[in-house]
C-alpha positions in Angstrom: -3.7 13.0 2.8 -5.9 10.6 4.7 -8.8 12.1 6.7 -11.0 10.4 9.3 -13.0 11.1 12.4 -12.4 10.2 16.1 -15.2 7.7 15.9 -13.4 5.8 13.2 -10.1 6.1 15.0 -11.7 4.6 18.1 -13.3 1.8 16.2 -9.9 1.0 14.5 -8.2 1.0 17.9 -10.8 -1.5 19.2 -10.3 -3.8 16.2 -6.5 -3.8 16.3 -4.6 -6.4 18.2 -3.4 -5.0 21.5 0.2 -5.1 20.3 -0.6 -2.8 17.4 -2.6 -0.1 19.2 0.3 2.0 20.4 1.9 2.0 16.9 -1.5 3.1 15.5 -1.7 5.9 18.1 1.8 7.0 17.2 0.9 7.0 13.5 -2.1 9.2 14.1 -0.3 11.6 16.4 2.5 11.8 13.9 0.2 13.0 11.2 -0.6 9.7 9.5 -4.2 11.0 9.1 -6.0 14.2 9.8 -8.5 13.4 12.5 -11.6 15.6 12.4 -14.1 16.5 15.1 -17.7 16.7 14.2 -19.7 19.8 15.1 -22.9 19.5 17.0 -25.0 20.2 13.9 -23.5 17.3 12.1 -24.9 15.0 14.8 -28.3 15.6 13.3 -27.0 14.6 9.9 -25.5 11.5 11.4 -28.8 10.6 13.0 -30.6 11.1 9.7 -28.1 8.7 8.0 -28.4 6.1 10.8 -32.2 6.2 10.3 -32.0 6.1 6.5 -29.6 3.1 6.5 -31.0 1.2 9.5 -31.7 -1.8 7.4 -27.9 -2.3 6.8 -27.5 -1.3 9.7 -25.1 1.7 9.4 -22.8 2.1 12.4 -22.0 5.5 13.8 -18.4 5.5 12.6 -19.6 5.0 9.0 -22.1 7.8 9.5 -19.3 10.1 10.7 -17.3 9.4 7.5 -20.3 10.1 5.2 -20.9 13.4 7.1 -17.2 14.3 6.9 -17.0 13.5 3.2 -20.0 15.7 2.6 -18.4 18.6 4.6 -15.1 18.3 2.8 -16.6 17.7 -0.6 -14.7 14.4 -1.2 -16.0 11.1 -2.6 -12.8 8.9 -2.3 -12.9 6.4 0.6 -10.4 3.9 1.9 -12.4 1.2 3.7 -12.7 -2.5 4.3 -16.5 -2.0 4.5 -16.8 -2.2 0.8 -20.4 -3.5 0.6 -21.8 -0.8 2.8 -20.0 2.1 1.1 -21.3 0.8 -2.3 -24.8 1.6 -0.9 -24.2 4.8 1.1 -24.6 8.0 -0.9 -23.3 11.5 -0.6 -25.5 14.6 -1.1 -27.0 14.7 -4.6 -26.9 10.9 -4.7 -23.2 10.7 -5.6 -21.5 7.4 -5.0 -18.3 6.9 -3.1 -15.2 6.0 -5.0 -13.4 3.2 -3.2 -9.7 3.4 -3.6 -8.9 -0.2 -2.6 
């Protein structure tokens, strides 16, 4: 099962061609991916990541994925942002496993 955050879904919507956006929304609503909300306390974790990786710079959607992966205890990531996710680390210094 694919999991993501609303921040990533919003970024994907923006990057898609207008003709593809409704299909993407249908896919999400139909269960194509589980879209998670972040709780208030995770905002602090995201801010810490944005500060830690400001030299990249990390965007807020990426920070939300790192926080979600930490919450769920997963390391596999499906991303086109390969260079950044080679650098980002999970708690304990664990690396992401890129599935592409």
